[in-house]
C-alpha positions as CSV (number, residue, x, y, z in Angstrom):
1,X,-75.3,74.8,-179.2
2,X,-72.9,77.7,-178.9
3,X,-71.9,76.6,-175.4
4,X,-70.9,73.3,-176.9
5,X,-68.2,74.9,-179.0
6,X,-66.3,75.5,-175.8
7,X,-67.0,72.3,-173.9
8,X,-64.8,69.7,-175.6
9,X,-61.5,71.6,-175.4
10,X,-61.9,72.3,-171.7
11,X,-63.5,68.9,-171.1
12,X,-60.4,67.2,-172.3
13,X,-58.2,69.2,-170.0
14,X,-55.6,69.7,-172.7
15,X,-52.8,72.0,-171.7
16,X,-51.9,72.7,-175.3
17,X,-52.6,75.8,-177.2
18,X,-56.0,76.5,-178.7
19,X,-54.9,75.4,-182.1
20,X,-53.9,72.0,-180.8
21,X,-57.2,71.6,-178.9
22,X,-59.4,72.1,-182.1
23,X,-58.9,68.5,-183.4
24,X,-60.4,67.1,-180.2
25,X,-63.4,69.4,-180.5
26,X,-63.8,68.5,-184.2
27,X,-63.5,64.8,-183.5
28,X,-66.2,64.7,-180.8
29,X,-68.6,67.5,-182.0
30,X,-70.8,65.2,-184.0
31,X,-70.9,62.5,-181.2
32,X,-71.8,65.1,-178.6
33,X,-74.7,66.5,-180.7
34,X,-75.8,62.9,-181.6
35,X,-75.6,61.2,-178.3
36,X,-75.4,63.9,-175.6
37,X,-77.6,66.7,-176.8
38,X,-79.9,66.3,-173.7
39,X,-77.0,67.0,-171.3
40,X,-75.1,69.7,-173.1
41,X,-76.5,72.4,-170.7
42,X,-75.6,70.4,-167.6
43,X,-71.9,71.1,-167.7
44,X,-68.7,69.6,-169.0
45,X,-68.8,66.7,-166.5
46,X,-72.2,65.6,-167.7
47,X,-71.1,65.7,-171.3
48,X,-68.0,63.7,-170.5
49,X,-70.1,61.1,-168.6
50,X,-72.4,60.9,-171.5
51,X,-69.6,60.3,-174.0
52,X,-68.2,57.6,-171.7
53,X,-71.7,55.9,-171.4
54,X,-71.9,55.9,-175.2
55,X,-68.2,54.8,-175.7
56,X,-69.0,51.9,-177.9
57,X,-71.1,54.1,-180.2
58,X,-68.6,56.9,-180.6
59,X,-66.7,57.6,-183.7
60,X,-63.1,56.2,-183.8
61,X,-61.7,59.7,-183.8
62,X,-63.6,60.8,-180.7
63,X,-62.8,57.6,-178.9
64,X,-59.1,58.1,-179.8
65,X,-59.2,61.7,-178.4
66,X,-60.8,60.6,-175.2
67,X,-58.3,57.7,-174.8
68,X,-55.3,60.1,-175.5
69,X,-56.6,62.4,-172.7
70,X,-56.9,59.6,-170.2
71,X,-60.7,59.2,-170.4
């Protein structure tokens, strides 16, 4: 689970400062733990693919973050 704390900010490829990346992490943290727990240790690409596979089930906030980052 600790690894997950670093996945979303890097996953979204945001070039902003760490403080600006935090909302993306917060928005998707629950969705990752809910839908993608099984692939969390398989790398960032696996988590992103899982989020995309579960797109219709994601929270509005996480979906918005993904959309804003071209995913």
